[in-house]
Each structure stands twice: as structure tokens, then as C-alpha cells.
N, C-alpha and C positions, 0 to 999 in steps of 0.2 A: 454655617447652616442655623435655622431660625424656624423655631415652631409658632404658628400664629395662635392667636388666643383662640379664634374661632374654630380650627382643628382639634386643639384641646377640647373645646367646650362639646364639641359633638361627640368625640368619642367617651369623654364623661358622662354624658348624658347616654349613651348608647348602652353603657355599662349600668347606669342605674335603670335603663329599660329592662334591660334583661334582670335585674335582680327582684324587679316589684312591678305590682300591676298599674301603679300610679306612679310613675319618676316627677323625683319631688323637681321645684322650680331650682334651677342655680344659677344664682346671680354673675354678672360678669367676673366681680372682683374673686370670686373663686377660681373662674377657670384663668384667670390673670397671674393668680397664685401658683398654680398647679401649672401653668405654661413656664413660669421662671423656674421652678424646681427643675420640670422637667428638662429643661436647659442646662442649666448647672449639671446635673446629673449626667446628661449627656456629652457634653462638654468634658469631665471627669474621667467619662469611660474612654472616652476617644484619647487623651492625653496619658492614662495610665497604659493603656494597649501601647501606644506607642512608642512608651517608653520600654514597655514589655519587649517590642520588637526590635529595638535597638539593642537592648541588653541581649539578645538571641542571636543577634546579626552575625555572621563569620566575618564579613567582611563591611567596611563601610559605603559599599556599591549597592547593599540591599536595601531598599526604601519601599518593602512592602508591607503593609498591614492586616491580617486575616482574622477570622474568628475565632481562631484560635489563641491568638495572644487576647483577646476579648475574655474569653473563656478563662483563662488564665489570671486575670487580675477581677472579674466578675465578685467572687467571694468575698474579698476584701472589702470590696467599693462595695457591696449590699451591707456590709457590716459596719462603714463608715458612714452611711446614707444613714 
């Protein structure tokens, strides 16, 4: 899974447009940095949720990841980032 810089830039520009009448110009370098950060955050969230799912698995045949696993690791993840 990969976030594109253009997607992140559009999201940031839309959010900035909601906050002010004249949205600021956003350099590509800002969007690139934000995309890198978001990608690292999402990767870490998935890894931690998967570890939580493995820890809760009753047997080794269960390989499912649910939003519950993400909800359990999200508080510590937010503190770490």
C-alpha cells in the first residue's frame, strides 16, 4: 500500500480550504513529507494491529485482522507518534 503525494496534497489543500477563506499555497516538498509521515504511521498501525491479532488468536489458524485490533493499539500508537 502506498500513498501518492498528489492524494496527500489534495487532502491537505481541502482541509486548509475548510479552515480559511484563502487557502495557502502548498509546496510539493510539504506534501512529500506529509505523505512519508502518513505512510510510516499507517505501516506501524498495521504492524501493531497484526501483532495484537496474533496475541489474541486462540489457535494458529486464525489469520484475521479487524478494526477491533486497531482500536486496541491506537492509543499507544498516538502517544508514540
